[in-house]
C-alpha positions, 0 to 999 in steps of 0.5 A: 659467657652465656649470661653475657651473650644473653644480655647482649641479645636481649639488649639488642632486641630491645633497641629494635623495639625502641627504633620502631617505637621512635619511628612514630609521631607518638607513641600509641598502642597501635605502635607499641603493642606490635613492637612489643610483641616482635620483641618478645617473639625474638626472645622466644626465638633465643630461648627455643632455638638459638639457646639449645643449638648453641649448647648442643653445638658446643663440648658437652658439659661434665655434669649436663644436668646441673649445667642446664638447670644453671642455664635455665636460671641465667636465662630467666632471670635477665628475661624479667627485665623484659617481660614485666614492663609489658604492663606499661601502656607505652609498651604492651599495656597488656593486663596482668593476666597476660603478663602472668601468662608470658612469664610462665610461658618463657618459664616452661619452655625454658625448662623444655629447652633446658631439658632438651639440651641436658638429654641431648648432651647425655645422648652425645656422650654415650659409649665414650662419645663414639659417633658424636658428630652424627648424634649431635646433628640428630639432636639439633634436628630433633630440637628444631622439630620439637620447637617448631612441628605443632605450629607447622602442623596447625598453620597447614591444617588450621585445625584450631581456627574454629577457636573462639576469640577468647579460646586458646589455640593449643596448636600455637601454644605448643611452640615457644614462638607462636605461643607468645603470639597466641597469648598477645593476640589481638582481642580488642573485640572482647573489650581488652587488648589481649586476654587469656584463659584457663585453658592457656594456663593449663597448657603452660603448666603441661609444657613445664611438666614436660621440661621437668620430665625431661630434666629427670629423664636426663639425669636418670639416663646419665646415672645409668651411663655413669654407673654402666659405662666401662672405664667411666670415672 
């Protein structure tokens, strides 16, 4: 069911992009790039917010870690059909480094989302699921905070405003949504439509490590709960 809904979502946001393209008299980068950027932002909303909130609102999986990893695969594979065509000039027209950064960015944040879901499900089902509704609500709030707090702080403090046009803004990279905007930010003054540097990839790698750590934490916590919980089978 997740695969079906995700495919429908991707087709929907792709249709929105092509609707934007058809509104112009001709396809040009000034029209195609903003449309592609909007589509990728909507895809990041699906990965970072819609998927984890929907999963946490459902009944927890019997094997939360395996389920979360399977979800990550289901989300990432169809997403490639949206990301790699951004090399085409009629869409994003970005260079290979930018597209690779987008692929890595989505992979890293998918791991984080899957890790948050797995951790949340383990916490929700502790002590035979006592206070399950309260824990579920707290988990959903925590997921929203994890996805949005960094860019909110950045936009209120503007600490990254001094970053040069070639530099990454860490506050924006620490969210799946604003990270897409940062990676595809207009850098035409440098001679290219968009560009990424080593700091972008280091931040993406760090985010991926956080995702792996969350999954390992959920696995360890789930193992302790299964061994120590009374009456568990």
